[in-house]
mmCIF file of the N, C-alpha and C atoms, coordinates in Angstrom:
data_MODEL
# 
_entry.id   MODEL 
# 
loop_
_atom_site.group_PDB 
_atom_site.id 
_atom_site.type_symbol 
_atom_site.label_atom_id 
_atom_site.label_alt_id 
_atom_site.label_comp_id 
_atom_site.label_asym_id 
_atom_site.label_entity_id 
_atom_site.label_seq_id 
_atom_site.pdbx_PDB_ins_code 
_atom_site.Cartn_x 
_atom_site.Cartn_y 
_atom_site.Cartn_z 
_atom_site.occupancy 
_atom_site.B_iso_or_equiv 
_atom_site.pdbx_formal_charge 
_atom_site.auth_seq_id 
_atom_site.auth_comp_id 
_atom_site.auth_asym_id 
_atom_site.auth_atom_id 
_atom_site.pdbx_PDB_model_num 
ATOM 1   N N  . GLU A 1 1  ? -81.988 23.698 136.137 1.00 0.00 ? 1  GLU A N  1 
ATOM 2   C CA . GLU A 1 1  ? -83.335 24.632 136.186 1.00 0.00 ? 1  GLU A CA 1 
ATOM 3   C C  . GLU A 1 1  ? -83.051 25.713 136.684 1.00 0.00 ? 1  GLU A C  1 
ATOM 4   N N  . CYS A 1 2  ? -81.745 25.738 137.409 1.00 0.00 ? 2  CYS A N  1 
ATOM 5   C CA . CYS A 1 2  ? -81.092 26.953 137.859 1.00 0.00 ? 2  CYS A CA 1 
ATOM 6   C C  . CYS A 1 2  ? -80.791 28.604 137.252 1.00 0.00 ? 2  CYS A C  1 
ATOM 7   N N  . ARG A 1 3  ? -80.729 28.171 135.510 1.00 0.00 ? 3  ARG A N  1 
ATOM 8   C CA . ARG A 1 3  ? -80.076 28.573 134.508 1.00 0.00 ? 3  ARG A CA 1 
ATOM 9   C C  . ARG A 1 3  ? -81.100 29.468 134.337 1.00 0.00 ? 3  ARG A C  1 
ATOM 10  N N  . LYS A 1 4  ? -80.945 31.487 134.041 1.00 0.00 ? 4  LYS A N  1 
ATOM 11  C CA . LYS A 1 4  ? -81.734 31.749 134.036 1.00 0.00 ? 4  LYS A CA 1 
ATOM 12  C C  . LYS A 1 4  ? -81.788 32.008 132.017 1.00 0.00 ? 4  LYS A C  1 
ATOM 13  N N  . PRO A 1 5  ? -83.446 31.934 131.669 1.00 0.00 ? 5  PRO A N  1 
ATOM 14  C CA . PRO A 1 5  ? -84.291 32.529 132.035 1.00 0.00 ? 5  PRO A CA 1 
ATOM 15  C C  . PRO A 1 5  ? -85.259 31.577 133.171 1.00 0.00 ? 5  PRO A C  1 
ATOM 16  N N  . ASN A 1 6  ? -84.833 29.911 133.579 1.00 0.00 ? 6  ASN A N  1 
ATOM 17  C CA . ASN A 1 6  ? -85.319 28.793 134.326 1.00 0.00 ? 6  ASN A CA 1 
ATOM 18  C C  . ASN A 1 6  ? -85.561 29.737 135.752 1.00 0.00 ? 6  ASN A C  1 
ATOM 19  N N  . ILE A 1 7  ? -86.104 29.249 136.274 1.00 0.00 ? 7  ILE A N  1 
ATOM 20  C CA . ILE A 1 7  ? -86.912 30.031 137.537 1.00 0.00 ? 7  ILE A CA 1 
ATOM 21  C C  . ILE A 1 7  ? -86.296 29.386 138.743 1.00 0.00 ? 7  ILE A C  1 
ATOM 22  N N  . GLY A 1 8  ? -85.215 28.137 138.672 1.00 0.00 ? 8  GLY A N  1 
ATOM 23  C CA . GLY A 1 8  ? -85.130 27.197 139.891 1.00 0.00 ? 8  GLY A CA 1 
ATOM 24  C C  . GLY A 1 8  ? -84.379 28.023 141.341 1.00 0.00 ? 8  GLY A C  1 
ATOM 25  N N  . LEU A 1 9  ? -82.929 29.143 140.823 1.00 0.00 ? 9  LEU A N  1 
ATOM 26  C CA . LEU A 1 9  ? -83.154 30.031 141.715 1.00 0.00 ? 9  LEU A CA 1 
ATOM 27  C C  . LEU A 1 9  ? -83.673 30.387 143.045 1.00 0.00 ? 9  LEU A C  1 
ATOM 28  N N  . LEU A 1 10 ? -84.688 30.907 141.483 1.00 0.00 ? 10 LEU A N  1 
ATOM 29  C CA . LEU A 1 10 ? -85.499 31.720 142.391 1.00 0.00 ? 10 LEU A CA 1 
ATOM 30  C C  . LEU A 1 10 ? -87.085 31.273 143.466 1.00 0.00 ? 10 LEU A C  1 
ATOM 31  N N  . VAL A 1 11 ? -87.437 29.741 143.420 1.00 0.00 ? 11 VAL A N  1 
ATOM 32  C CA . VAL A 1 11 ? -87.535 28.991 143.787 1.00 0.00 ? 11 VAL A CA 1 
ATOM 33  C C  . VAL A 1 11 ? -86.763 28.494 144.673 1.00 0.00 ? 11 VAL A C  1 
ATOM 34  N N  . GLN A 1 12 ? -85.984 27.895 144.741 1.00 0.00 ? 12 GLN A N  1 
ATOM 35  C CA . GLN A 1 12 ? -84.680 27.729 146.107 1.00 0.00 ? 12 GLN A CA 1 
ATOM 36  C C  . GLN A 1 12 ? -85.061 28.883 146.739 1.00 0.00 ? 12 GLN A C  1 
ATOM 37  N N  . ALA A 1 13 ? -85.098 29.948 146.267 1.00 0.00 ? 13 ALA A N  1 
ATOM 38  C CA . ALA A 1 13 ? -84.765 31.429 147.220 1.00 0.00 ? 13 ALA A CA 1 
ATOM 39  C C  . ALA A 1 13 ? -86.593 31.735 148.163 1.00 0.00 ? 13 ALA A C  1 
ATOM 40  N N  . ALA A 1 14 ? -87.092 31.383 147.639 1.00 0.00 ? 14 ALA A N  1 
ATOM 41  C CA . ALA A 1 14 ? -88.604 31.613 147.805 1.00 0.00 ? 14 ALA A CA 1 
ATOM 42  C C  . ALA A 1 14 ? -88.767 30.462 149.192 1.00 0.00 ? 14 ALA A C  1 
ATOM 43  N N  . ASN A 1 15 ? -88.293 29.100 148.773 1.00 0.00 ? 15 ASN A N  1 
ATOM 44  C CA . ASN A 1 15 ? -88.331 28.271 149.807 1.00 0.00 ? 15 ASN A CA 1 
ATOM 45  C C  . ASN A 1 15 ? -87.443 28.481 151.163 1.00 0.00 ? 15 ASN A C  1 
ATOM 46  N N  . ASP A 1 16 ? -86.388 28.644 150.694 1.00 0.00 ? 16 ASP A N  1 
ATOM 47  C CA . ASP A 1 16 ? -84.980 28.996 151.774 1.00 0.00 ? 16 ASP A CA 1 
ATOM 48  C C  . ASP A 1 16 ? -85.719 30.175 152.585 1.00 0.00 ? 16 ASP A C  1 
ATOM 49  N N  . PHE A 1 17 ? -86.499 31.084 151.743 1.00 0.00 ? 17 PHE A N  1 
ATOM 50  C CA . PHE A 1 17 ? -86.791 32.658 152.768 1.00 0.00 ? 17 PHE A CA 1 
ATOM 51  C C  . PHE A 1 17 ? -88.056 32.987 153.341 1.00 0.00 ? 17 PHE A C  1 
ATOM 52  N N  . GLY A 1 18 ? -88.877 31.875 152.707 1.00 0.00 ? 18 GLY A N  1 
ATOM 53  C CA . GLY A 1 18 ? -90.360 32.069 152.725 1.00 0.00 ? 18 GLY A CA 1 
ATOM 54  C C  . GLY A 1 18 ? -91.004 33.159 152.051 1.00 0.00 ? 18 GLY A C  1 
ATOM 55  N N  . LEU A 1 19 ? -90.700 33.652 150.541 1.00 0.00 ? 19 LEU A N  1 
ATOM 56  C CA . LEU A 1 19 ? -90.801 34.309 150.332 1.00 0.00 ? 19 LEU A CA 1 
ATOM 57  C C  . LEU A 1 19 ? -92.218 33.909 149.170 1.00 0.00 ? 19 LEU A C  1 
ATOM 58  N N  . ASP A 1 20 ? -92.572 35.015 149.033 1.00 0.00 ? 20 ASP A N  1 
ATOM 59  C CA . ASP A 1 20 ? -94.124 34.756 147.980 1.00 0.00 ? 20 ASP A CA 1 
ATOM 60  C C  . ASP A 1 20 ? -93.209 35.491 147.118 1.00 0.00 ? 20 ASP A C  1 
ATOM 61  N N  . LEU A 1 21 ? -93.218 34.686 145.486 1.00 0.00 ? 21 LEU A N  1 
ATOM 62  C CA . LEU A 1 21 ? -92.822 35.244 144.503 1.00 0.00 ? 21 LEU A CA 1 
ATOM 63  C C  . LEU A 1 21 ? -93.633 36.262 143.370 1.00 0.00 ? 21 LEU A C  1 
ATOM 64  N N  . ASN A 1 22 ? -95.043 35.953 143.801 1.00 0.00 ? 22 ASN A N  1 
ATOM 65  C CA . ASN A 1 22 ? -95.798 37.326 143.346 1.00 0.00 ? 22 ASN A CA 1 
ATOM 66  C C  . ASN A 1 22 ? -95.871 38.624 143.741 1.00 0.00 ? 22 ASN A C  1 
ATOM 67  N N  . LYS A 1 23 ? -95.370 38.529 145.189 1.00 0.00 ? 23 LYS A N  1 
ATOM 68  C CA . LYS A 1 23 ? -94.705 39.840 145.477 1.00 0.00 ? 23 LYS A CA 1 
ATOM 69  C C  . LYS A 1 23 ? -93.174 40.365 145.902 1.00 0.00 ? 23 LYS A C  1 
ATOM 70  N N  . CYS A 1 24 ? -92.527 39.707 145.222 1.00 0.00 ? 24 CYS A N  1 
ATOM 71  C CA . CYS A 1 24 ? -91.375 39.774 145.102 1.00 0.00 ? 24 CYS A CA 1 
ATOM 72  C C  . CYS A 1 24 ? -90.720 40.757 143.284 1.00 0.00 ? 24 CYS A C  1 
ATOM 73  N N  . PHE A 1 25 ? -89.899 41.685 143.474 1.00 0.00 ? 25 PHE A N  1 
ATOM 74  C CA . PHE A 1 25 ? -88.715 41.911 142.531 1.00 0.00 ? 25 PHE A CA 1 
ATOM 75  C C  . PHE A 1 25 ? -87.609 41.311 141.742 1.00 0.00 ? 25 PHE A C  1 
ATOM 76  N N  . MET A 1 26 ? -87.701 41.217 140.460 1.00 0.00 ? 26 MET A N  1 
ATOM 77  C CA . MET A 1 26 ? -86.598 40.598 139.887 1.00 0.00 ? 26 MET A CA 1 
ATOM 78  C C  . MET A 1 26 ? -85.889 42.048 139.208 1.00 0.00 ? 26 MET A C  1 
ATOM 79  N N  . VAL A 1 27 ? -85.165 42.116 139.087 1.00 0.00 ? 27 VAL A N  1 
ATOM 80  C CA . VAL A 1 27 ? -84.130 43.322 139.254 1.00 0.00 ? 27 VAL A CA 1 
ATOM 81  C C  . VAL A 1 27 ? -83.187 42.914 138.405 1.00 0.00 ? 27 VAL A C  1 
ATOM 82  N N  . GLY A 1 28 ? -82.892 43.319 136.952 1.00 0.00 ? 28 GLY A N  1 
ATOM 83  C CA . GLY A 1 28 ? -81.873 43.262 136.129 1.00 0.00 ? 28 GLY A CA 1 
ATOM 84  C C  . GLY A 1 28 ? -81.306 43.710 135.186 1.00 0.00 ? 28 GLY A C  1 
ATOM 85  N N  . ASP A 1 29 ? -81.162 43.337 134.730 1.00 0.00 ? 29 ASP A N  1 
ATOM 86  C CA . ASP A 1 29 ? -79.778 44.260 133.107 1.00 0.00 ? 29 ASP A CA 1 
ATOM 87  C C  . ASP A 1 29 ? -79.853 43.740 131.765 1.00 0.00 ? 29 ASP A C  1 
ATOM 88  N N  . PHE A 1 30 ? -80.473 42.517 131.741 1.00 0.00 ? 30 PHE A N  1 
ATOM 89  C CA . PHE A 1 30 ? -80.506 41.911 130.446 1.00 0.00 ? 30 PHE A CA 1 
ATOM 90  C C  . PHE A 1 30 ? -82.373 41.405 130.218 1.00 0.00 ? 30 PHE A C  1 
ATOM 91  N N  . THR A 1 31 ? -81.955 40.642 129.313 1.00 0.00 ? 31 THR A N  1 
ATOM 92  C CA . THR A 1 31 ? -84.008 40.779 128.712 1.00 0.00 ? 31 THR A CA 1 
ATOM 93  C C  . THR A 1 31 ? -83.614 39.125 129.457 1.00 0.00 ? 31 THR A C  1 
ATOM 94  N N  . TRP A 1 32 ? -83.111 38.205 129.557 1.00 0.00 ? 32 TRP A N  1 
ATOM 95  C CA . TRP A 1 32 ? -83.048 36.805 130.155 1.00 0.00 ? 32 TRP A CA 1 
ATOM 96  C C  . TRP A 1 32 ? -83.116 37.454 131.924 1.00 0.00 ? 32 TRP A C  1 
ATOM 97  N N  . ASP A 1 33 ? -83.086 38.326 132.915 1.00 0.00 ? 33 ASP A N  1 
ATOM 98  C CA . ASP A 1 33 ? -83.328 38.919 134.021 1.00 0.00 ? 33 ASP A CA 1 
ATOM 99  C C  . ASP A 1 33 ? -84.596 39.061 133.933 1.00 0.00 ? 33 ASP A C  1 
ATOM 100 N N  . ILE A 1 34 ? -85.413 39.668 132.953 1.00 0.00 ? 34 ILE A N  1 
ATOM 101 C CA . ILE A 1 34 ? -86.302 40.349 132.637 1.00 0.00 ? 34 ILE A CA 1 
ATOM 102 C C  . ILE A 1 34 ? -87.571 39.359 132.406 1.00 0.00 ? 34 ILE A C  1 
ATOM 103 N N  . GLN A 1 35 ? -87.303 38.249 131.849 1.00 0.00 ? 35 GLN A N  1 
ATOM 104 C CA . GLN A 1 35 ? -87.961 36.725 131.519 1.00 0.00 ? 35 GLN A CA 1 
ATOM 105 C C  . GLN A 1 35 ? -87.413 36.005 133.135 1.00 0.00 ? 35 GLN A C  1 
ATOM 106 N N  . THR A 1 36 ? -86.680 35.541 133.557 1.00 0.00 ? 36 THR A N  1 
ATOM 107 C CA . THR A 1 36 ? -86.662 35.031 134.636 1.00 0.00 ? 36 THR A CA 1 
ATOM 108 C C  . THR A 1 36 ? -87.757 35.398 135.429 1.00 0.00 ? 36 THR A C  1 
ATOM 109 N N  . GLY A 1 37 ? -87.656 36.813 135.860 1.00 0.00 ? 37 GLY A N  1 
ATOM 110 C CA . GLY A 1 37 ? -88.621 37.093 136.647 1.00 0.00 ? 37 GLY A CA 1 
ATOM 111 C C  . GLY A 1 37 ? -90.202 37.255 136.479 1.00 0.00 ? 37 GLY A C  1 
ATOM 112 N N  . LYS A 1 38 ? -90.332 37.518 135.229 1.00 0.00 ? 38 LYS A N  1 
ATOM 113 C CA . LYS A 1 38 ? -91.660 37.024 134.263 1.00 0.00 ? 38 LYS A CA 1 
ATOM 114 C C  . LYS A 1 38 ? -92.134 35.672 134.573 1.00 0.00 ? 38 LYS A C  1 
ATOM 115 N N  . ASN A 1 39 ? -91.006 34.775 134.457 1.00 0.00 ? 39 ASN A N  1 
ATOM 116 C CA . ASN A 1 39 ? -91.691 33.285 134.241 1.00 0.00 ? 39 ASN A CA 1 
ATOM 117 C C  . ASN A 1 39 ? -92.258 32.995 135.990 1.00 0.00 ? 39 ASN A C  1 
ATOM 118 N N  . ALA A 1 40 ? -91.166 33.526 137.343 1.00 0.00 ? 40 ALA A N  1 
ATOM 119 C CA . ALA A 1 40 ? -91.634 33.649 138.262 1.00 0.00 ? 40 ALA A CA 1 
ATOM 120 C C  . ALA A 1 40 ? -92.469 33.961 139.003 1.00 0.00 ? 40 ALA A C  1 
ATOM 121 N N  . GLY A 1 41 ? -93.192 35.008 137.976 1.00 0.00 ? 41 GLY A N  1 
ATOM 122 C CA . GLY A 1 41 ? -94.611 35.390 138.599 1.00 0.00 ? 41 GLY A CA 1 
ATOM 123 C C  . GLY A 1 41 ? -94.058 37.209 139.326 1.00 0.00 ? 41 GLY A C  1 
ATOM 124 N N  . CYS A 1 42 ? -92.894 37.862 139.121 1.00 0.00 ? 42 CYS A N  1 
ATOM 125 C CA . CYS A 1 42 ? -92.277 38.710 139.915 1.00 0.00 ? 42 CYS A CA 1 
ATOM 126 C C  . CYS A 1 42 ? -92.647 40.082 139.365 1.00 0.00 ? 42 CYS A C  1 
ATOM 127 N N  . THR A 1 43 ? -92.934 41.442 139.567 1.00 0.00 ? 43 THR A N  1 
ATOM 128 C CA . THR A 1 43 ? -92.157 42.504 139.302 1.00 0.00 ? 43 THR A CA 1 
ATOM 129 C C  . THR A 1 43 ? -91.092 42.594 138.908 1.00 0.00 ? 43 THR A C  1 
ATOM 130 N N  . THR A 1 44 ? -91.136 43.258 137.579 1.00 0.00 ? 44 THR A N  1 
ATOM 131 C CA . THR A 1 44 ? -89.947 43.348 137.161 1.00 0.00 ? 44 THR A CA 1 
ATOM 132 C C  . THR A 1 44 ? -89.754 44.420 136.476 1.00 0.00 ? 44 THR A C  1 
ATOM 133 N N  . VAL A 1 45 ? -87.602 44.989 136.807 1.00 0.00 ? 45 VAL A N  1 
ATOM 134 C CA . VAL A 1 45 ? -87.805 46.255 136.647 1.00 0.00 ? 45 VAL A CA 1 
ATOM 135 C C  . VAL A 1 45 ? -86.114 45.838 136.037 1.00 0.00 ? 45 VAL A C  1 
ATOM 136 N N  . LEU A 1 46 ? -86.382 46.952 134.832 1.00 0.00 ? 46 LEU A N  1 
ATOM 137 C CA . LEU A 1 46 ? -85.207 46.620 134.121 1.00 0.00 ? 46 LEU A CA 1 
ATOM 138 C C  . LEU A 1 46 ? -83.810 48.202 134.208 1.00 0.00 ? 46 LEU A C  1 
ATOM 139 N N  . VAL A 1 47 ? -83.051 47.520 134.848 1.00 0.00 ? 47 VAL A N  1 
ATOM 140 C CA . VAL A 1 47 ? -81.742 48.580 135.642 1.00 0.00 ? 47 VAL A CA 1 
ATOM 141 C C  . VAL A 1 47 ? -80.891 48.784 134.271 1.00 0.00 ? 47 VAL A C  1 
ATOM 142 N N  . ASP A 1 48 ? -80.862 49.987 133.864 1.00 0.00 ? 48 ASP A N  1 
ATOM 143 C CA . ASP A 1 48 ? -79.754 50.299 132.944 1.00 0.00 ? 48 ASP A CA 1 
ATOM 144 C C  . ASP A 1 48 ? -78.410 51.184 133.839 1.00 0.00 ? 48 ASP A C  1 
ATOM 145 N N  . TYR A 1 49 ? -77.292 50.380 134.427 1.00 0.00 ? 49 TYR A N  1 
ATOM 146 C CA . TYR A 1 49 ? -76.588 51.203 135.283 1.00 0.00 ? 49 TYR A CA 1 
ATOM 147 C C  . TYR A 1 49 ? -75.085 50.968 134.071 1.00 0.00 ? 49 TYR A C  1 
ATOM 148 N N  . SER A 1 50 ? -75.708 50.212 132.521 1.00 0.00 ? 50 SER A N  1 
ATOM 149 C CA . SER A 1 50 ? -74.457 50.488 132.155 1.00 0.00 ? 50 SER A CA 1 
ATOM 150 C C  . SER A 1 50 ? -74.481 51.957 130.701 1.00 0.00 ? 50 SER A C  1 
ATOM 151 N N  . LYS A 1 51 ? -73.538 51.333 130.356 1.00 0.00 ? 51 LYS A N  1 
ATOM 152 C CA . LYS A 1 51 ? -73.349 52.589 129.120 1.00 0.00 ? 51 LYS A CA 1 
ATOM 153 C C  . LYS A 1 51 ? -73.774 52.222 127.775 1.00 0.00 ? 51 LYS A C  1 
ATOM 154 N N  . ARG A 1 52 ? -75.035 51.805 127.969 1.00 0.00 ? 52 ARG A N  1 
ATOM 155 C CA . ARG A 1 52 ? -75.304 51.283 126.584 1.00 0.00 ? 52 ARG A CA 1 
ATOM 156 C C  . ARG A 1 52 ? -76.121 52.571 125.563 1.00 0.00 ? 52 ARG A C  1 
ATOM 157 N N  . SER A 1 53 ? -75.922 52.239 124.665 1.00 0.00 ? 53 SER A N  1 
ATOM 158 C CA . SER A 1 53 ? -76.282 53.219 123.935 1.00 0.00 ? 53 SER A CA 1 
ATOM 159 C C  . SER A 1 53 ? -78.037 53.474 123.982 1.00 0.00 ? 53 SER A C  1 
ATOM 160 N N  . PRO A 1 54 ? -78.520 54.619 123.561 1.00 0.00 ? 54 PRO A N  1 
ATOM 161 C CA . PRO A 1 54 ? -80.407 54.322 123.519 1.00 0.00 ? 54 PRO A CA 1 
ATOM 162 C C  . PRO A 1 54 ? -81.494 53.584 122.763 1.00 0.00 ? 54 PRO A C  1 
ATOM 163 N N  . GLU A 1 55 ? -80.176 53.382 121.194 1.00 0.00 ? 55 GLU A N  1 
ATOM 164 C CA . GLU A 1 55 ? -80.911 52.480 120.776 1.00 0.00 ? 55 GLU A CA 1 
ATOM 165 C C  . GLU A 1 55 ? -81.050 50.737 121.595 1.00 0.00 ? 55 GLU A C  1 
ATOM 166 N N  . GLU A 1 56 ? -80.036 50.404 122.172 1.00 0.00 ? 56 GLU A N  1 
ATOM 167 C CA . GLU A 1 56 ? -79.750 48.980 122.799 1.00 0.00 ? 56 GLU A CA 1 
ATOM 168 C C  . GLU A 1 56 ? -80.794 49.054 123.937 1.00 0.00 ? 56 GLU A C  1 
ATOM 169 N N  . ILE A 1 57 ? -80.750 50.501 124.523 1.00 0.00 ? 57 ILE A N  1 
ATOM 170 C CA . ILE A 1 57 ? -82.011 49.795 125.242 1.00 0.00 ? 57 ILE A CA 1 
ATOM 171 C C  . ILE A 1 57 ? -83.393 49.558 124.862 1.00 0.00 ? 57 ILE A C  1 
ATOM 172 N N  . ALA A 1 58 ? -83.520 50.550 123.914 1.00 0.00 ? 58 ALA A N  1 
ATOM 173 C CA . ALA A 1 58 ? -84.925 50.257 123.345 1.00 0.00 ? 58 ALA A CA 1 
ATOM 174 C C  . ALA A 1 58 ? -85.306 48.952 122.915 1.00 0.00 ? 58 ALA A C  1 
ATOM 175 N N  . LYS A 1 59 ? -84.153 48.482 122.704 1.00 0.00 ? 59 LYS A N  1 
ATOM 176 C CA . LYS A 1 59 ? -84.498 47.301 121.699 1.00 0.00 ? 59 LYS A CA 1 
ATOM 177 C C  . LYS A 1 59 ? -84.379 46.263 122.666 1.00 0.00 ? 59 LYS A C  1 
ATOM 178 N N  . ILE A 1 60 ? -83.862 46.028 124.246 1.00 0.00 ? 60 ILE A N  1 
ATOM 179 C CA . ILE A 1 60 ? -84.014 45.332 125.201 1.00 0.00 ? 60 ILE A CA 1 
ATOM 180 C C  . ILE A 1 60 ? -85.279 45.200 125.963 1.00 0.00 ? 60 ILE A C  1 
ATOM 181 N N  . VAL A 1 61 ? -85.754 46.854 125.956 1.00 0.00 ? 61 VAL A N  1 
ATOM 182 C CA . VAL A 1 61 ? -87.472 47.182 126.535 1.00 0.00 ? 61 VAL A CA 1 
ATOM 183 C C  . VAL A 1 61 ? -88.581 46.472 125.931 1.00 0.00 ? 61 VAL A C  1 
ATOM 184 N N  . ALA A 1 62 ? -88.289 46.864 124.520 1.00 0.00 ? 62 ALA A N  1 
ATOM 185 C CA . ALA A 1 62 ? -89.195 46.217 123.520 1.00 0.00 ? 62 ALA A CA 1 
ATOM 186 C C  . ALA A 1 62 ? -89.356 44.949 123.858 1.00 0.00 ? 62 ALA A C  1 
ATOM 187 N N  . GLU A 1 63 ? -88.350 44.366 123.154 1.00 0.00 ? 63 GLU A N  1 
ATOM 188 C CA . GLU A 1 63 ? -88.136 42.600 123.592 1.00 0.00 ? 63 GLU A CA 1 
ATOM 189 C C  . GLU A 1 63 ? -88.338 41.786 125.295 1.00 0.00 ? 63 GLU A C  1 
ATOM 190 N N  . SER A 1 64 ? -88.275 42.951 126.458 1.00 0.00 ? 64 SER A N  1 
ATOM 191 C CA . SER A 1 64 ? -88.679 42.124 127.474 1.00 0.00 ? 64 SER A CA 1 
ATOM 192 C C  . SER A 1 64 ? -89.942 42.969 127.891 1.00 0.00 ? 64 SER A C  1 
ATOM 193 N N  . LYS A 1 65 ? -90.111 43.921 127.868 1.00 0.00 ? 65 LYS A N  1 
ATOM 194 C CA . LYS A 1 65 ? -90.773 43.908 128.441 1.00 0.00 ? 65 LYS A CA 1 
ATOM 195 C C  . LYS A 1 65 ? -90.793 44.696 129.636 1.00 0.00 ? 65 LYS A C  1 
ATOM 196 N N  . PRO A 1 66 ? -90.758 44.922 130.786 1.00 0.00 ? 66 PRO A N  1 
ATOM 197 C CA . PRO A 1 66 ? -89.846 45.178 131.918 1.00 0.00 ? 66 PRO A CA 1 
ATOM 198 C C  . PRO A 1 66 ? -91.628 45.932 132.366 1.00 0.00 ? 66 PRO A C  1 
ATOM 199 N N  . ASP A 1 67 ? -92.192 44.911 133.725 1.00 0.00 ? 67 ASP A N  1 
ATOM 200 C CA . ASP A 1 67 ? -93.070 46.598 134.385 1.00 0.00 ? 67 ASP A CA 1 
ATOM 201 C C  . ASP A 1 67 ? -92.512 47.665 135.080 1.00 0.00 ? 67 ASP A C  1 
ATOM 202 N N  . PHE A 1 68 ? -91.315 47.878 134.646 1.00 0.00 ? 68 PHE A N  1 
ATOM 203 C CA . PHE A 1 68 ? -90.270 48.936 134.996 1.00 0.00 ? 68 PHE A CA 1 
ATOM 204 C C  . PHE A 1 68 ? -89.104 49.796 134.049 1.00 0.00 ? 68 PHE A C  1 
ATOM 205 N N  . HIS A 1 69 ? -89.002 50.395 133.834 1.00 0.00 ? 69 HIS A N  1 
ATOM 206 C CA . HIS A 1 69 ? -87.422 50.553 133.500 1.00 0.00 ? 69 HIS A CA 1 
ATOM 207 C C  . HIS A 1 69 ? -86.875 51.461 133.932 1.00 0.00 ? 69 HIS A C  1 
ATOM 208 N N  . CYS A 1 70 ? -85.538 51.257 134.802 1.00 0.00 ? 70 CYS A N  1 
ATOM 209 C CA . CYS A 1 70 ? -84.633 52.532 136.170 1.00 0.00 ? 70 CYS A CA 1 
ATOM 210 C C  . CYS A 1 70 ? -83.929 52.352 134.809 1.00 0.00 ? 70 CYS A C  1 
ATOM 211 N N  . PRO A 1 71 ? -83.067 54.176 135.247 1.00 0.00 ? 71 PRO A N  1 
ATOM 212 C CA . PRO A 1 71 ? -81.572 54.715 134.309 1.00 0.00 ? 71 PRO A CA 1 
ATOM 213 C C  . PRO A 1 71 ? -80.618 54.087 135.206 1.00 0.00 ? 71 PRO A C  1 
ATOM 214 N N  . ASP A 1 72 ? -80.652 53.531 136.625 1.00 0.00 ? 72 ASP A N  1 
ATOM 215 C CA . ASP A 1 72 ? -79.929 53.160 137.494 1.00 0.00 ? 72 ASP A CA 1 
ATOM 216 C C  . ASP A 1 72 ? -80.530 52.934 138.735 1.00 0.00 ? 72 ASP A C  1 
ATOM 217 N N  . PHE A 1 73 ? -79.714 52.360 139.908 1.00 0.00 ? 73 PHE A N  1 
ATOM 218 C CA . PHE A 1 73 ? -80.159 51.495 140.955 1.00 0.00 ? 73 PHE A CA 1 
ATOM 219 C C  . PHE A 1 73 ? -80.688 52.809 142.040 1.00 0.00 ? 73 PHE A C  1 
ATOM 220 N N  . LEU A 1 74 ? -80.079 54.026 142.333 1.00 0.00 ? 74 LEU A N  1 
ATOM 221 C CA . LEU A 1 74 ? -81.423 54.979 142.735 1.00 0.00 ? 74 LEU A CA 1 
ATOM 222 C C  . LEU A 1 74 ? -82.876 54.878 142.410 1.00 0.00 ? 74 LEU A C  1 
ATOM 223 N N  . LYS A 1 75 ? -82.901 55.562 140.975 1.00 0.00 ? 75 LYS A N  1 
ATOM 224 C CA . LYS A 1 75 ? -84.215 55.187 140.858 1.00 0.00 ? 75 LYS A CA 1 
ATOM 225 C C  . LYS A 1 75 ? -85.052 53.898 140.915 1.00 0.00 ? 75 LYS A C  1 
ATOM 226 N N  . THR A 1 76 ? -84.283 52.444 140.455 1.00 0.00 ? 76 THR A N  1 
ATOM 227 C CA . THR A 1 76 ? -84.914 51.181 140.955 1.00 0.00 ? 76 THR A CA 1 
ATOM 228 C C  . THR A 1 76 ? -85.509 51.540 142.213 1.00 0.00 ? 76 THR A C  1 
ATOM 229 N N  . ALA A 1 77 ? -84.762 52.083 143.339 1.00 0.00 ? 77 ALA A N  1 
ATOM 230 C CA . ALA A 1 77 ? -85.644 52.075 144.461 1.00 0.00 ? 77 ALA A CA 1 
ATOM 231 C C  . ALA A 1 77 ? -86.460 52.923 144.648 1.00 0.00 ? 77 ALA A C  1 
ATOM 232 N N  . GLU A 1 78 ? -85.872 53.788 144.349 1.00 0.00 ? 78 GLU A N  1 
ATOM 233 C CA . GLU A 1 78 ? -87.822 54.902 144.151 1.00 0.00 ? 78 GLU A CA 1 
ATOM 234 C C  . GLU A 1 78 ? -88.574 54.152 144.179 1.00 0.00 ? 78 GLU A C  1 
ATOM 235 N N  . THR A 1 79 ? -88.691 54.052 142.859 1.00 0.00 ? 79 THR A N  1 
ATOM 236 C CA . THR A 1 79 ? -89.462 52.982 142.148 1.00 0.00 ? 79 THR A CA 1 
ATOM 237 C C  . THR A 1 79 ? -90.107 51.713 142.653 1.00 0.00 ? 79 THR A C  1 
ATOM 238 N N  . ILE A 1 80 ? -89.000 51.444 143.365 1.00 0.00 ? 80 ILE A N  1 
ATOM 239 C CA . ILE A 1 80 ? -89.971 50.135 143.854 1.00 0.00 ? 80 ILE A CA 1 
ATOM 240 C C  . ILE A 1 80 ? -90.284 50.812 145.390 1.00 0.00 ? 80 ILE A C  1 
ATOM 241 N N  . ILE A 1 81 ? -89.806 51.480 145.898 1.00 0.00 ? 81 ILE A N  1 
ATOM 242 C CA . ILE A 1 81 ? -90.927 51.869 147.201 1.00 0.00 ? 81 ILE A CA 1 
ATOM 243 C C  . ILE A 1 81 ? -92.101 52.626 146.580 1.00 0.00 ? 81 ILE A C  1 
ATOM 244 N N  . SER A 1 82 ? -91.828 53.217 146.278 1.00 0.00 ? 82 SER A N  1 
ATOM 245 C CA . SER A 1 82 ? -93.698 54.093 145.632 1.00 0.00 ? 82 SER A CA 1 
ATOM 246 C C  . SER A 1 82 ? -94.311 53.172 145.330 1.00 0.00 ? 82 SER A C  1 
ATOM 247 N N  . TYR A 1 83 ? -94.047 52.310 144.559 1.00 0.00 ? 83 TYR A N  1 
ATOM 248 C CA . TYR A 1 83 ? -95.213 50.874 144.070 1.00 0.00 ? 83 TYR A CA 1 
ATOM 249 C C  . TYR A 1 83 ? -95.715 50.278 145.312 1.00 0.00 ? 83 TYR A C  1 
ATOM 250 N N  . LEU A 1 84 ? -94.692 49.717 146.246 1.00 0.00 ? 84 LEU A N  1 
ATOM 251 C CA . LEU A 1 84 ? -95.270 49.421 147.390 1.00 0.00 ? 84 LEU A CA 1 
ATOM 252 C C  . LEU A 1 84 ? -96.345 50.845 148.368 1.00 0.00 ? 84 LEU A C  1 
# 
């Protein structure tokens, strides 16, 4: 249950910390991270902090359909703050 894209760890964190997953963000760099967030009802952000080719990134975005796609952690933080 805790292995992505299952949401066991997110549910446990929500219970432990009193979080509403529908108000949380799932940030990750792979398709399964985004799918996990979607499965849990989170807003999803694909962050590309690696050195992937534009073709690889386009494929991940097309497959996972994140709510947001950011090139690095700074832009991710700015995007989340703007969204809130």
